[in-house]
C-alpha positions as a Python dict, from the first residue, in 0.01 Angstrom:
ca = {
    (1, 'M'): (0, 0, 0),
    (2, 'S'): (-311, 214, 56),
    (3, 'F'): (-558, 288, -223),
    (4, 'G'): (-491, 658, -169),
    (5, 'A'): (-129, 614, -271),
    (6, 'H'): (-215, 409, -580),
    (7, 'R'): (-211, 598, -909),
    (8, 'A'): (-418, 475, -1200),
    (9, 'R'): (-208, 281, -1447),
    (10, 'K'): (-262, 356, -1812),
    (11, 'R'): (-150, 13, -1925),
    (12, 'F'): (-434, -143, -1724),
    (13, 'G'): (-688, 109, -1855),
    (14, 'Q'): (-766, 220, -1499),
    (15, 'H'): (-1030, 487, -1442),
    (16, 'W'): (-1195, 478, -1100),
    (17, 'L'): (-1572, 528, -1101),
    (18, 'V'): (-1637, 761, -805),
    (19, 'D'): (-1991, 886, -873),
    (20, 'G'): (-2214, 740, -603),
    (21, 'S'): (-2535, 769, -804),
    (22, 'V'): (-2388, 571, -1095),
    (23, 'L'): (-2250, 307, -858),
    (24, 'D'): (-2597, 275, -708),
    (25, 'R'): (-2753, 241, -1056),
    (26, 'I'): (-2513, -44, -1134),
    (27, 'V'): (-2601, -232, -816),
    (28, 'A'): (-2973, -174, -871),
    (29, 'A'): (-2950, -306, -1229),
    (30, 'A'): (-2796, -630, -1102),
    (31, 'E'): (-3119, -698, -906),
    (32, 'L'): (-2935, -889, -635),
    (33, 'V'): (-3132, -1119, -409),
    (34, 'P'): (-3033, -1362, -134),
    (35, 'G'): (-2847, -1657, -282),
    (36, 'D'): (-2699, -1465, -577),
    (37, 'R'): (-2337, -1534, -660),
    (38, 'V'): (-2165, -1247, -845),
    (39, 'L'): (-1850, -1211, -1053),
    (40, 'E'): (-1695, -864, -1033),
    (41, 'V'): (-1435, -787, -1298),
    (42, 'G'): (-1179, -519, -1212),
    (43, 'P'): (-1283, -419, -858),
    (44, 'G'): (-1006, -157, -854),
    (45, 'R'): (-1018, 36, -528),
    (46, 'G'): (-1337, -131, -413),
    (47, 'A'): (-1604, 140, -448),
    (48, 'L'): (-1842, -96, -627),
    (49, 'T'): (-1727, -397, -424),
    (50, 'E'): (-1832, -222, -104),
    (51, 'R'): (-2181, -159, -238),
    (52, 'L'): (-2216, -514, -368),
    (53, 'L'): (-2124, -657, -28),
    (54, 'A'): (-2389, -435, 131),
    (55, 'T'): (-2655, -636, -57),
    (56, 'P'): (-2786, -980, 44),
    (57, 'L'): (-2574, -1164, -216),
    (58, 'A'): (-2434, -1502, -113),
    (59, 'A'): (-2086, -1473, -266),
    (60, 'L'): (-1871, -1223, -456),
    (61, 'L'): (-1585, -1347, -671),
    (62, 'A'): (-1359, -1057, -778),
    (63, 'V'): (-1083, -1073, -1040),
    (64, 'E'): (-816, -803, -1030),
    (65, 'L'): (-499, -784, -1240),
    (66, 'D'): (-314, -510, -1051),
    (67, 'R'): (-109, -672, -773),
    (68, 'D'): (-101, -360, -558),
    (69, 'L'): (-478, -328, -568),
    (70, 'V'): (-515, -694, -476),
    (71, 'V'): (-333, -620, -149),
    (72, 'G'): (-561, -328, -65),
    (73, 'L'): (-876, -520, -156),
    (74, 'G'): (-769, -806, 67),
    (75, 'V'): (-717, -571, 359),
    (76, 'Q'): (-1049, -395, 303),
    (77, 'F'): (-1279, -689, 235),
    (78, 'G'): (-1093, -1004, 334),
    (79, 'A'): (-1280, -1041, 662),
    (80, 'D'): (-1611, -1089, 479),
    (81, 'P'): (-1655, -1465, 423),
    (82, 'R'): (-1860, -1397, 109),
    (83, 'F'): (-1565, -1226, -61),
    (84, 'Q'): (-1312, -1417, -271),
    (85, 'L'): (-1038, -1241, -467),
    (86, 'I'): (-836, -1376, -758),
    (87, 'E'): (-525, -1200, -882),
    (88, 'G'): (-494, -1243, -1256),
    (89, 'D'): (-612, -1158, -1605),
    (90, 'V'): (-985, -1212, -1642),
    (91, 'L'): (-927, -1318, -2003),
    (92, 'T'): (-718, -1618, -1897),
    (93, 'V'): (-798, -1718, -1536),
    (94, 'P'): (-1036, -2014, -1491),
    (95, 'L'): (-1394, -1894, -1444),
    (96, 'P'): (-1497, -2007, -1198),
    (97, 'P'): (-1181, -2135, -1027),
    (98, 'A'): (-1174, -2497, -917),
    (99, 'G'): (-1402, -2567, -625),
    (100, 'V'): (-1602, -2244, -662),
    (101, 'E'): (-1967, -2244, -763),
    (102, 'L'): (-2041, -2067, -1090),
    (103, 'P'): (-2158, -1706, -1038),
    (104, 'G'): (-2495, -1629, -1191),
    (105, 'K'): (-2445, -1256, -1242),
    (106, 'V'): (-2160, -1031, -1356),
    (107, 'V'): (-2083, -672, -1264),
    (108, 'A'): (-1787, -511, -1434),
    (109, 'N'): (-1619, -178, -1501),
    (110, 'I'): (-1452, -306, -1817),
    (111, 'P'): (-1111, -171, -1917),
    (112, 'Y'): (-1196, -35, -2259),
    (113, 'N'): (-891, -193, -2423),
    (114, 'I'): (-1024, -547, -2356),
    (115, 'T'): (-1397, -493, -2416),
    (116, 'G'): (-1423, -718, -2722),
    (117, 'P'): (-1233, -1015, -2580),
    (118, 'L'): (-1409, -983, -2245),
    (119, 'L'): (-1754, -982, -2404),
    (120, 'E'): (-1654, -1300, -2584),
    (121, 'R'): (-1531, -1451, -2257),
    (122, 'L'): (-1851, -1366, -2070),
    (123, 'V'): (-2116, -1407, -2341),
    (124, 'G'): (-1938, -1603, -2615),
    (125, 'R'): (-1979, -1608, -2990),
    (126, 'L'): (-2273, -1733, -3191),
    (127, 'D'): (-2091, -2057, -3265),
    (128, 'R'): (-1940, -2083, -2915),
    (129, 'P'): (-2183, -1931, -2663),
    (130, 'V'): (-2097, -1937, -2293),
    (131, 'L'): (-2298, -2222, -2141),
    (132, 'P'): (-2462, -2215, -1902),
    (133, 'P'): (-2517, -1845, -1965),
    (134, 'Y'): (-2500, -1584, -1690),
    (135, 'Q'): (-2840, -1453, -1582),
    (136, 'R'): (-2747, -1083, -1602),
    (137, 'L'): (-2439, -882, -1688),
    (138, 'V'): (-2420, -518, -1584),
    (139, 'L'): (-2124, -365, -1763),
    (140, 'L'): (-1969, -20, -1770),
    (141, 'V'): (-1838, 27, -2123),
    (142, 'Q'): (-1737, 299, -2363),
    (143, 'Q'): (-2058, 461, -2488),
    (144, 'E'): (-1963, 395, -2850),
    (145, 'V'): (-1949, 22, -2776),
    (146, 'G'): (-2281, 29, -2593),
    (147, 'E'): (-2442, 204, -2889),
    (148, 'R'): (-2302, -57, -3128),
    (149, 'I'): (-2427, -344, -2914),
    (150, 'R'): (-2790, -227, -2917),
    (151, 'A'): (-2792, -46, -3254),
    (152, 'T'): (-3079, -100, -3495),
    (153, 'P'): (-3045, -188, -3865),
    (154, 'G'): (-2970, 109, -4084),
    (155, 'S'): (-2802, 317, -3813),
    (156, 'S'): (-2438, 418, -3844),
    (157, 'A'): (-2353, 222, -3527),
    (158, 'Y'): (-2504, -106, -3654),
    (159, 'S'): (-2232, -364, -3706),
    (160, 'A'): (-2144, -732, -3684),
    (161, 'L'): (-2117, -682, -3306),
    (162, 'S'): (-2479, -561, -3300),
    (163, 'V'): (-2599, -874, -3477),
    (164, 'R'): (-2394, -1112, -3263),
    (165, 'M'): (-2489, -961, -2930),
    (166, 'Q'): (-2859, -928, -3016),
    (167, 'L'): (-2871, -1295, -3116),
    (168, 'L'): (-2703, -1390, -2788),
    (169, 'A'): (-2871, -1159, -2537),
    (170, 'R'): (-3130, -893, -2470),
    (171, 'C'): (-2937, -567, -2464),
    (172, 'S'): (-3040, -239, -2301),
    (173, 'A'): (-2888, 83, -2169),
    (174, 'I'): (-2905, 173, -1800),
    (175, 'C'): (-2748, 520, -1792),
    (176, 'A'): (-2489, 744, -1955),
    (177, 'V'): (-2171, 811, -1757),
    (178, 'P'): (-1978, 1130, -1840),
    (179, 'P'): (-1600, 1156, -1787),
    (180, 'R'): (-1640, 1365, -1469),
    (181, 'C'): (-1769, 1053, -1289),
    (182, 'F'): (-1422, 898, -1300),
    (183, 'V'): (-1078, 962, -1152),
    (184, 'P'): (-885, 1015, -1370),
    (185, 'P'): (-1152, 1113, -1624),
    (186, 'P'): (-1137, 921, -1954),
    (187, 'K'): (-1146, 1109, -2282),
    (188, 'V'): (-1471, 945, -2394),
    (189, 'M'): (-1829, 908, -2276),
    (190, 'S'): (-1923, 584, -2105),
    (191, 'E'): (-2246, 406, -2026),
    (192, 'V'): (-2381, 124, -1816),
    (193, 'I'): (-2547, -153, -2018),
    (194, 'L'): (-2747, -458, -1921),
    (195, 'L'): (-2709, -788, -2105),
    (196, 'E'): (-2952, -1070, -2036),
    (197, 'P'): (-2818, -1376, -2220),
    (198, 'L'): (-3073, -1598, -2390),
    (199, 'A'): (-3140, -1940, -2250),
    (200, 'A'): (-2964, -2229, -2423),
    (201, 'E'): (-3282, -2340, -2600),
    (202, 'Q'): (-3325, -1990, -2750),
    (203, 'L'): (-2981, -1985, -2910),
    (204, 'L'): (-2916, -2068, -3274),
    (205, 'P'): (-2854, -2429, -3373),
    (206, 'A'): (-2485, -2495, -3432),
    (207, 'A'): (-2503, -2506, -3812),
    (208, 'S'): (-2697, -2179, -3829),
    (209, 'A'): (-2461, -2011, -3583),
    (210, 'R'): (-2152, -2112, -3783),
    (211, 'Q'): (-2300, -1986, -4107),
    (212, 'V'): (-2411, -1654, -3955),
    (213, 'E'): (-2059, -1600, -3818),
    (214, 'L'): (-1911, -1667, -4162),
    (215, 'L'): (-2157, -1429, -4327),
    (216, 'L'): (-2094, -1150, -4076),
    (217, 'R'): (-1719, -1171, -4119),
    (218, 'R'): (-1748, -1181, -4496),
    (219, 'C'): (-2002, -902, -4540),
    (220, 'F'): (-1909, -654, -4267),
    (221, 'A'): (-1545, -667, -4376),
    (222, 'A'): (-1672, -471, -4677),
    (223, 'R'): (-1972, -295, -4528),
    (224, 'R'): (-1999, -46, -4817),
    (225, 'K'): (-2047, -325, -5070),
    (226, 'M'): (-2392, -437, -5171),
    (227, 'L'): (-2491, -788, -5067),
    (228, 'R'): (-2490, -888, -5435),
    (229, 'N'): (-2113, -842, -5434),
    (230, 'S'): (-2040, -960, -5079),
    (231, 'L'): (-2230, -1286, -5130),
    (232, 'A'): (-2101, -1353, -5481),
    (233, 'G'): (-1953, -1700, -5511),
    (234, 'L'): (-2157, -1855, -5230),
    (235, 'L'): (-2425, -1960, -5481),
    (236, 'P'): (-2469, -1923, -5857),
    (237, 'A'): (-2610, -1576, -5926),
    (238, 'P'): (-2960, -1693, -6034),
    (239, 'Q'): (-2991, -1917, -5726),
    (240, 'L'): (-2873, -1636, -5497),
    (241, 'L'): (-3131, -1400, -5647),
    (242, 'Q'): (-3408, -1658, -5603),
    (243, 'L'): (-3311, -1715, -5238),
    (244, 'A'): (-3310, -1341, -5172),
    (245, 'Q'): (-3655, -1305, -5324),
    (246, 'E'): (-3786, -1593, -5113),
    (247, 'L'): (-3653, -1424, -4799),
    (248, 'G'): (-3769, -1075, -4893),
    (249, 'L'): (-3413, -946, -4918),
    (250, 'N'): (-3280, -693, -5165),
    (251, 'L'): (-2933, -780, -5290),
    (252, 'E'): (-2866, -410, -5339),
    (253, 'Q'): (-2884, -363, -4964),
    (254, 'R'): (-2568, -329, -4758),
    (255, 'P'): (-2493, -548, -4457),
    (256, 'Q'): (-2582, -280, -4201),
    (257, 'E'): (-2939, -279, -4335),
    (258, 'L'): (-3018, -641, -4243),
    (259, 'A'): (-3180, -719, -3908),
    (260, 'P'): (-3035, -1002, -3697),
    (261, 'Q'): (-3316, -1243, -3790),
    (262, 'A'): (-3259, -1168, -4159),
    (263, 'W'): (-2901, -1289, -4119),
    (264, 'V'): (-3033, -1606, -3957),
    (265, 'A'): (-3279, -1663, -4242),
    (266, 'L'): (-3005, -1607, -4500),
    (267, 'A'): (-2772, -1848, -4320),
    (268, 'N'): (-3041, -2116, -4300),
    (269, 'G'): (-3124, -2071, -4668),
    (270, 'L'): (-2761, -2111, -4770),
    (271, 'N'): (-2724, -2419, -4552),
    (272, 'R'): (-3038, -2573, -4702),
    (273, 'L'): (-2931, -2513, -5060),
    (274, 'N'): (-2573, -2625, -5000),
    (275, 'S'): (-2688, -2948, -4835),
    (276, 'A'): (-2922, -3014, -5130),
    (277, 'A'): (-2650, -2950, -5389),
    (278, 'P'): (-2505, -3265, -5550),
    (279, 'A'): (-2163, -3362, -5420),
    (280, 'G'): (-1864, -3274, -5635),
}
């Protein structure tokens, strides 16, 4: 089956990026050098794959779910010894597959309906980070998601995702991608983002990470509530007030007003006080 005869399938969230300048920006952001091993998620009809293989990378591991596209990709790129193709769901296939060296970089045009789970698969959670981390991830995502990932405290886009990702990686925008750059065009704006995961020694200790995750789930589930109400029950009220004063926090703030490091400080304070509390 030729790529020309293949129609984008809605259930796979397929939108082909066809704008050459954006494709070039993605490849440039990956900063590929000889010896690099790259994971490409959702190669589709191979427009980005072709550009990646034109660089001096050492190996390209591509994961594609659509069986028909797998056939076309094999025909188009199978003769290149650097190219390896896996048919399957990137959320469940082994990464890397047995006998394959771990890629150091990721390039992906993410189907928007799996963005959250895929970010967790590639970067991890605070309490379960991907180790060893990838060096760089260049991802094409829905613009709304990109804005949330790099949002600053107090902005309407700032969320639990903002805190998690900013404690796991350096996050930046590469370029906006309007619908006209795709076939078929999506109904939303997109953007290319760069994630540079922190080294293992820069990540939160396990106890801090677990507590921050618990706090984010608890507080952002009711983001309109003041921290005084969201944190009620975690400590006696006078002790909670004293901890907030020590940390320079205002319990009348709402969760979207706290910077990532403020969440870390709060988590560490709670852990310290809970460990000092008498048993029973």
